[in-house]
C-alpha positions in Angstrom: -5.1 -4.8 16.1 -3.6 -5.2 12.8 -4.2 -2.8 9.6 -3.0 -2.8 6.4 -1.8 0.6 4.8 -2.4 0.3 0.9 -0.1 3.2 -0.5 -1.2 4.8 -3.8 0.7 7.0 -5.7 -1.0 9.6 -8.1 0.1 9.2 -11.8 -0.8 12.8 -12.3 1.9 14.1 -9.7 5.6 13.9 -9.4 6.4 12.7 -5.7 8.6 15.3 -3.8 9.6 12.6 -1.1 12.8 11.3 -1.2 14.1 7.8 -0.7 15.3 9.0 3.0 11.9 10.2 3.7 10.9 6.5 3.3 13.6 5.1 5.2 12.9 7.7 8.2 9.0 6.7 8.1 9.9 3.1 8.1 12.5 3.7 11.1 9.7 5.4 12.9 7.5 2.6 12.6 10.0 0.1 13.8 11.3 2.2 16.6 7.7 2.6 17.6 7.2 -1.2 17.6 4.0 -1.0 15.3 5.7 -2.3 12.0 4.6 -6.0 11.0 5.6 -6.0 7.6 5.7 -3.8 4.4 7.1 -3.8 0.8 7.1 -1.7 -2.1 6.0 -3.2 -5.5 7.9 -3.2 -8.7 6.7 -1.0 -11.6 3.1 -1.6 -12.9 4.4 -2.7 -16.2 5.5 -5.7 -14.3 2.0 -6.7 -13.1 0.3 -9.8 -14.2 -3.6 -10.1 -13.7 -5.3 -13.6 -13.6 -9.1 -13.9 -14.3 -11.1 -17.1 -14.1 -14.6 -17.2 -15.7 -17.6 -19.3 -15.1 -16.2 -22.2 -17.1 -13.0 -22.5 -15.3 -10.9 -21.0 -18.1 -8.0 -18.7 -17.1 -7.5 -15.6 -18.7 -3.8 -13.8 -18.0 -3.3 -10.1 -19.0 0.4 -8.6 -18.9 1.4 -5.1 -18.0 -0.8 -2.2 -17.3 -4.5 -2.0 -16.9 -6.4 1.0 -18.7 -6.2 4.7 -17.6 -5.6 4.9 -13.8 -5.1 8.1 -11.9 -3.5 6.2 -9.2 -1.1 3.2 -8.9 -0.8 0.7 -5.9 3.0 1.2 -4.8 3.3 -0.7 -1.7 1.9 -1.7 1.5 2.7 -1.6 5.3 0.9 -3.9 8.0 1.0 -2.3 11.2 -0.2 -3.4 14.7 -1.8 -0.7 16.6 -4.4 -0.1 19.4 -6.9 1.8 17.5 -8.2 3.1 14.0 -7.2 6.5 15.1 -3.4 5.2 15.6 -3.6 3.5 12.2 -4.8 7.0 10.5 -2.0 8.7 12.2 0.4 6.2 10.8 -1.1 6.5 7.3 -1.0 10.5 7.7 2.8 10.3 8.5 3.5 8.2 5.4 5.3 9.9 2.4 2.7 8.1 0.0 0.0 10.3 1.3 1.5 13.5 -0.2 1.8 14.8 -3.6 -1.9 13.6 -4.7 -1.2 9.9 -3.4 -3.3 8.6 -0.8 -3.1 5.8 1.7 -6.2 3.5 2.3 -6.3 1.8 5.7 -8.2 -1.5 6.2 -8.3 -3.5 9.2 -7.1 -7.1 8.8 -9.6 -9.7 9.5 -9.2 -11.9 12.6 -10.7 -15.3 12.0 -9.6 -16.7 15.5 -7.0 -18.9 14.3 
């Protein structure tokens, strides 16, 4: 089953993990054959939000949105046998430390 690991960084703590920690984590997922895809996101100030009201009018907002204690920094999609395996990979993620967290969501299968 495929799971998305949404990696949130804390805005209150400076991360102690290194670029090499992230490389090692990705390599371990590749070596285990569970990594489907994954990407880091650019800084929050590059974000753009689109919202459409009931009349069909589009509102576009640039930049960060309000006060937040965490920021979505990236994601990984993994293919594993169970939720427990997905949780194990999430716990190994460098983003789960230093006040960060990893949200694990199963990917819906609509039986293409």
